[in-house]
C-alpha positions in Angstrom: 15.2 2.3 -5.9 13.7 6.2 -5.1 11.5 6.5 -2.3 7.6 8.2 -3.4 7.1 11.8 -2.1 4.9 11.5 0.9 1.7 13.5 -0.5 0.4 16.3 2.0 -3.2 15.5 1.5 -4.9 12.7 0.1 -8.8 12.4 -0.3 -11.3 10.5 0.7 -14.2 11.5 -0.6 -16.0 12.3 3.2 -12.5 13.4 4.5 -9.1 14.0 3.6 -6.0 13.0 5.0 -3.8 15.8 5.9 0.1 14.4 6.5 0.9 15.5 10.2 3.1 19.1 11.0 4.3 20.7 13.8 0.8 22.4 13.4 -1.7 19.8 13.7 0.3 17.2 15.9 -1.3 18.3 19.4 -4.4 16.6 18.0 -3.0 13.2 18.2 -2.1 13.8 22.3 -5.6 15.4 22.5 -7.1 11.5 20.9 -5.0 9.9 23.2 -6.9 11.5 26.6 -9.6 8.8 25.9 -9.3 5.1 27.2 -10.4 2.9 24.1 -7.8 4.9 22.0 -4.9 4.4 24.6 -6.2 0.6 24.7 -6.9 -0.1 21.1 -3.9 1.7 19.5 -1.0 0.0 20.3 2.1 1.9 21.4 5.4 1.5 22.6 5.9 0.9 25.8 7.8 4.1 26.3 5.5 5.9 23.8 2.7 4.8 25.9 3.8 6.2 29.2 4.6 9.7 27.5 2.5 10.4 24.6 3.9 14.1 24.2 7.6 11.7 23.0 5.4 9.8 20.8 4.1 12.6 19.1 8.2 13.7 18.9 8.1 10.8 17.1 5.8 10.9 14.6 6.8 14.2 13.4 10.7 12.7 13.3 9.5 9.9 11.3 7.5 11.6 8.7 10.4 14.3 8.5 12.2 11.0 7.3 9.7 9.1 5.5 10.2 6.4 7.7 6.1 6.2 8.4 3.2 8.0 7.2 1.3 9.8 9.0 -2.2 11.9 8.9 -4.4 13.6 10.4 -7.9 12.6 9.4 -10.0 15.8 8.4 -13.8 15.8 7.6 -15.1 18.0 4.9 -15.9 20.9 7.7 -12.1 21.1 8.2 -12.4 19.7 11.8 -9.7 17.1 13.0 -11.4 13.7 12.9 -9.1 11.3 13.4 -5.3 9.9 12.9 -4.2 7.2 10.7 -0.5 6.1 10.3 1.4 3.6 8.3 4.6 1.9 8.9 6.9 -1.0 7.0 7.3 -4.1 9.2 8.0 -7.7 9.3 5.0 -9.9 8.8 5.5 -12.4 12.1 3.5 -15.0 10.3 5.3 -15.0 6.9 8.6 -13.0 7.6 7.7 -10.8 4.5 7.5 -7.0 4.5 4.5 -5.5 4.7 2.7 -1.8 5.9 1.2 -1.9 9.8 -1.4 0.1 9.7 -3.1 2.0 12.9 -5.6 4.4 13.2 -8.1 6.1 15.4 -11.1 8.5 15.5 -12.1 11.3 17.9 -15.3 10.1 19.8 -17.4 12.8 18.7 -16.7 12.3 14.9 -17.4 8.2 15.0 -20.0 6.4 13.4 -19.9 8.5 10.3 -17.4 6.6 8.0 -14.5 8.2 8.3 -12.5 5.5 9.4 -13.8 3.3 6.4 -12.6 6.2 3.9 -9.1 6.7 5.5 -8.1 3.4 5.8 -9.2 2.4 2.2 -7.6 5.7 0.6 -3.9 4.8 2.6 -4.4 0.9 1.6 -5.1 2.0 -2.1 -1.8 4.6 -2.0 0.5 2.0 -0.2 -0.4 -0.8 -2.3 -0.1 1.2 -5.5 2.8 3.5 -5.1 4.9 1.5 -3.0 6.8 -2.2 -3.4 5.5 -4.0 -0.6 2.5 -5.8 -1.5 0.5 -5.9 1.8 -1.1 -4.2 4.0 -1.9 -5.4 7.5 -4.6 -4.2 10.5 -3.7 -5.7 14.2 -7.4 -5.9 15.4 -8.3 -7.2 18.9 -11.4 -9.5 19.0 -13.5 -7.1 21.2 -12.8 -4.2 19.0 -16.5 -4.5 17.0 -16.0 -1.8 15.5 -12.4 -1.9 13.7 -13.6 -5.3 12.6 -16.4 -4.0 10.2 -14.1 -1.1 9.2 -11.3 -4.0 8.1 -14.4 -6.0 6.3 -15.6 -3.1 4.4 -12.2 -2.3 3.3 -11.7 -5.6 1.7 -9.2 -6.9 4.3 -8.9 -10.7 4.8 -8.1 -13.0 7.8 -5.4 -15.5 7.3 -6.5 -18.7 6.0 -5.8 -20.5 8.9 -7.7 -17.8 10.9 -4.9 -18.0 13.7 -5.8 -15.8 16.8 -2.5 -14.1 19.1 -2.2 -13.3 22.2 0.2 -10.6 23.2 1.8 -10.9 26.6 3.5 -7.6 26.5 -0.7 -6.4 26.1 -2.8 -8.5 28.2 -5.6 -6.2 28.4 -6.5 -6.8 24.5 -7.4 -10.4 24.5 -7.3 -12.9 21.4 -6.0 -10.5 18.5 -6.1 -11.1 14.7 -3.9 -9.9 12.0 -5.8 -8.6 8.9 -4.3 -8.5 5.5 -5.4 -6.8 2.0 -2.8 -7.5 -1.1 -2.2 -6.1 -4.2 -3.3 -8.8 -6.9 -1.9 -8.9 -10.4 1.5 -8.9 -12.3 3.4 -6.5 -9.7 2.7 -9.3 -7.0 4.8 -11.4 -9.0 7.7 -8.7 -9.7 7.6 -8.2 -6.0 8.0 -12.2 -5.1 10.9 -12.2 -7.2 12.5 -9.2 -6.1 12.7 -10.8 -2.6 13.7 -14.3 -3.9 16.8 -12.2 -5.6 17.3 -10.1 -2.1 17.8 -13.8 -0.3 20.1 -14.8 -3.0 22.2 -11.5 -2.6 21.9 -10.9 -6.1 20.9 -7.3 -5.0 21.1 -5.7 -8.9 18.8 -8.2 -10.1 16.0 -7.2 -7.0 16.3 -3.6 -7.8 15.3 -4.6 -11.2 12.6 -6.4 -10.3 11.2 -4.0 -7.9 11.5 -1.1 -10.1 
């Protein structure tokens, strides 16, 4: 099944998303100079220890169409934040989902950029890819991100289960929030997954299409 092209620009209303390039990747390194960004945007241990390495990974993953990575610009053309989404497995259901992360520069916070960016990228993912869920992994003390999740229509799991990440104990208790595409596409997605598990790959591809 062909992969949709990653748009170079997504309009969000109050801001816009511009795909990460060698010309703007420097802003990611600038963002991670702030302690709260380093704390709440969870990275692999090697990336957390070397943000330049993370920036190289972002460029490579974007060019290979493995993850979507965008710089958030305000309507004055200023870099305001970073947002990304990568496919992963939902550890609660063992089903594929999008894992989204974002960070906004301290000088551009409280202006609605995070809400606009999360909402726009979530809608793009659900409307253009087969994965039916988008996930935000948020720790309990990150009240701003919880409000963003709620404004964008993300929901807690029915059991309200929290978890503790032993590799990142400084984050305390965390919860995964989800937004799902409802309707006919969900039924076809579930059917495709069922075919895939039965190794009926041709039928699975047709259902995904």
